[in-house]
DRENBA-312797 format. One record per residue (C-alpha): x, y, z; residue in three letters. Coordinates in steps of 0.02 Angstrom, whole numbers, padded with zeros to 5 digits, always signed. Example, Ala and Ser with C-alpha at 12.3 -4.5 7.8 and 13.67 -1.06 7.14 Angstrom:
{c1=+00615, c2=-00225, c3=+00390, rest=Ala}
{c1=+00684, c2=-00053, c3=+00357, rest=Ser}
***
This chain:
{c1=+00000, c2=+00000, c3=+00000, rest=Met}
{c1=+00051, c2=+00176, c3=-00037, rest=Ile}
{c1=-00018, c2=+00330, c3=+00048, rest=Ile}
{c1=-00057, c2=+00475, c3=-00069, rest=His}
{c1=-00057, c2=+00646, c3=+00013, rest=Phe}
{c1=-00121, c2=+00751, c3=-00132, rest=Gly}
{c1=-00070, c2=+00889, c3=-00247, rest=Leu}
{c1=+00038, c2=+01032, c3=-00193, rest=Arg}
{c1=+00087, c2=+01170, c3=-00314, rest=Asn}
{c1=+00024, c2=+01063, c3=-00459, rest=Asn}
{c1=+00151, c2=+00927, c3=-00419, rest=Asn}
{c1=+00091, c2=+00751, c3=-00383, rest=Tyr}
{c1=+00150, c2=+00686, c3=-00217, rest=Phe}
{c1=+00133, c2=+00503, c3=-00180, rest=Val}
{c1=+00214, c2=+00467, c3=-00013, rest=Met}
{c1=+00227, c2=+00342, c3=+00124, rest=Ser}
{c1=+00342, c2=+00374, c3=+00270, rest=Gly}
{c1=+00445, c2=+00224, c3=+00322, rest=Arg}
{c1=+00388, c2=+00163, c3=+00492, rest=Asn}
{c1=+00288, c2=+00320, c3=+00525, rest=Gly}
{c1=+00110, c2=+00328, c3=+00589, rest=Val}
{c1=+00038, c2=+00290, c3=+00416, rest=Gly}
{c1=+00141, c2=+00131, c3=+00398, rest=Asp}
{c1=+00095, c2=+00079, c3=+00575, rest=Lys}
{c1=-00090, c2=+00107, c3=+00539, rest=Met}
{c1=-00076, c2=+00000, c3=+00382, rest=Ile}
{c1=+00009, c2=-00139, c3=+00481, rest=Arg}
{c1=-00119, c2=-00131, c3=+00622, rest=Met}
{c1=-00254, c2=-00151, c3=+00489, rest=Ala}
{c1=-00169, c2=-00307, c3=+00422, rest=Gly}
{c1=-00089, c2=-00226, c3=+00270, rest=Gly}
{c1=+00090, c2=-00213, c3=+00212, rest=Thr}
{c1=+00162, c2=-00044, c3=+00163, rest=Pro}
{c1=+00232, c2=-00039, c3=-00013, rest=Ala}
{c1=+00418, c2=-00058, c3=-00034, rest=Thr}
{c1=+00511, c2=+00080, c3=-00123, rest=Tyr}
{c1=+00688, c2=+00145, c3=-00131, rest=Asp}
{c1=+00686, c2=+00292, c3=-00015, rest=Gly}
{c1=+00688, c2=+00354, c3=+00163, rest=Lys}
{c1=+00546, c2=+00444, c3=+00246, rest=Gly}
{c1=+00399, c2=+00528, c3=+00162, rest=Ala}
{c1=+00447, c2=+00594, c3=-00007, rest=Arg}
{c1=+00386, c2=+00628, c3=-00182, rest=Glu}
{c1=+00387, c2=+00472, c3=-00288, rest=Met}
{c1=+00407, c2=+00467, c3=-00477, rest=Ser}
{c1=+00280, c2=+00379, c3=-00587, rest=Ala}
{c1=+00411, c2=+00243, c3=-00612, rest=Glu}
{c1=+00432, c2=+00217, c3=-00425, rest=Ala}
{c1=+00243, c2=+00205, c3=-00401, rest=Val}
{c1=+00230, c2=+00077, c3=-00541, rest=Ala}
{c1=+00379, c2=-00021, c3=-00473, rest=Leu}
{c1=+00306, c2=-00024, c3=-00297, rest=Ala}
{c1=+00148, c2=-00095, c3=-00379, rest=Asn}
{c1=+00032, c2=-00084, c3=-00227, rest=Pro}
{c1=-00128, c2=-00185, c3=-00222, rest=Asp}
{c1=-00214, c2=-00041, c3=-00131, rest=Val}
{c1=-00177, c2=+00145, c3=-00133, rest=Ile}
{c1=-00241, c2=+00247, c3=+00013, rest=Ile}
{c1=-00281, c2=+00420, c3=-00054, rest=Ala}
{c1=-00304, c2=+00555, c3=+00074, rest=Thr}
{c1=-00460, c2=+00660, c3=+00064, rest=Asp}
{c1=-00371, c2=+00813, c3=-00005, rest=Tyr}
{c1=-00286, c2=+00727, c3=-00150, rest=Gly}
{c1=-00430, c2=+00612, c3=-00195, rest=Tyr}
{c1=-00562, c2=+00749, c3=-00185, rest=Asp}
{c1=-00457, c2=+00867, c3=-00290, rest=Lys}
{c1=-00449, c2=+00736, c3=-00429, rest=Met}
{c1=-00639, c2=+00719, c3=-00423, rest=Gly}
{c1=-00666, c2=+00534, c3=-00451, rest=Ser}
{c1=-00578, c2=+00365, c3=-00443, rest=Met}
{c1=-00561, c2=+00359, c3=-00633, rest=Asp}
{c1=-00480, c2=+00531, c3=-00635, rest=Lys}
{c1=-00367, c2=+00482, c3=-00491, rest=Phe}
{c1=-00310, c2=+00324, c3=-00581, rest=Ile}
{c1=-00280, c2=+00411, c3=-00747, rest=Ser}
{c1=-00219, c2=+00577, c3=-00676, rest=Gly}
{c1=-00090, c2=+00528, c3=-00544, rest=Val}
{c1=+00067, c2=+00471, c3=-00636, rest=Pro}
{c1=+00104, c2=+00286, c3=-00618, rest=Gly}
{c1=-00059, c2=+00236, c3=-00533, rest=Val}
{c1=-00139, c2=+00160, c3=-00690, rest=Ala}
{c1=+00009, c2=+00039, c3=-00702, rest=Leu}
{c1=-00016, c2=-00031, c3=-00527, rest=Thr}
{c1=-00126, c2=-00175, c3=-00469, rest=Asn}
{c1=-00223, c2=-00045, c3=-00367, rest=Ala}
{c1=-00257, c2=+00059, c3=-00521, rest=Gly}
{c1=-00301, c2=-00089, c3=-00632, rest=Lys}
{c1=-00421, c2=-00159, c3=-00502, rest=Asn}
{c1=-00497, c2=+00005, c3=-00441, rest=Gly}
{c1=-00427, c2=-00018, c3=-00265, rest=Arg}
{c1=-00408, c2=+00165, c3=-00219, rest=Ile}
{c1=-00465, c2=+00196, c3=-00040, rest=Val}
{c1=-00509, c2=+00374, c3=+00013, rest=Arg}
{c1=-00463, c2=+00410, c3=+00194, rest=Phe}
{c1=-00460, c2=+00569, c3=+00297, rest=Glu}
{c1=-00279, c2=+00623, c3=+00310, rest=Glu}
{c1=-00284, c2=+00672, c3=+00495, rest=His}
{c1=-00359, c2=+00502, c3=+00538, rest=Asp}
{c1=-00217, c2=+00412, c3=+00450, rest=Leu}
{c1=-00061, c2=+00505, c3=+00500, rest=Val}
{c1=-00091, c2=+00548, c3=+00682, rest=Tyr}
{c1=-00123, c2=+00437, c3=+00832, rest=Phe}
{c1=-00260, c2=+00499, c3=+00947, rest=Gly}
{c1=-00419, c2=+00453, c3=+01038, rest=Pro}
{c1=-00502, c2=+00392, c3=+00876, rest=Arg}
{c1=-00357, c2=+00280, c3=+00822, rest=Thr}
{c1=-00448, c2=+00119, c3=+00867, rest=Gly}
{c1=-00600, c2=+00169, c3=+00765, rest=Asp}
{c1=-00488, c2=+00225, c3=+00621, rest=Asn}
{c1=-00395, c2=+00059, c3=+00618, rest=Val}
{c1=-00561, c2=-00034, c3=+00613, rest=Ile}
{c1=-00619, c2=+00075, c3=+00467, rest=Lys}
{c1=-00453, c2=+00047, c3=+00378, rest=Leu}
{c1=-00470, c2=-00141, c3=+00404, rest=Ile}
{c1=-00640, c2=-00135, c3=+00320, rest=His}
{c1=-00582, c2=-00019, c3=+00180, rest=Asp}
{c1=-00424, c2=-00111, c3=+00130, rest=Ile}
{c1=-00494, c2=-00287, c3=+00146, rest=His}
{c1=-00661, c2=-00257, c3=+00061, rest=Ser}
{c1=-00688, c2=-00313, c3=-00118, rest=Thr}
{c1=-00761, c2=-00145, c3=-00166, rest=Ala}
{c1=-00666, c2=+00001, c3=-00241, rest=Gly}
{c1=-00660, c2=+00172, c3=-00161, rest=Val}
{c1=-00714, c2=+00184, c3=+00020, rest=Ala}
{c1=-00806, c2=+00349, c3=+00042, rest=Lys}
{c1=-00810, c2=+00438, c3=+00208, rest=Gln}
***
């Protein structure tokens, strides 16, 4: 899984911090963070996204909503269409603050993430 944080200054940012809160949330939900050549949260090229080839991409609300739809997300974010997630429509929309910070709602957020990443449906709307 890759975490997508959205568009900033018209650049596409697809990030997942190594062993950060996002990765820990994915692991607690029974997922495996995508492997890529890098340290920390960083911009990934289309080639790196395709090479990581995640089965699920977690798109934060800001980035997903700005794209407007799952089809636009898959075709508009470089590299996504080449991944298993893109080919199978496994783009999960998740509120950014619920994914990257631990807090009193973490248990509920992990349960929602479990449902979202293990369901057979496509986008999980909030």
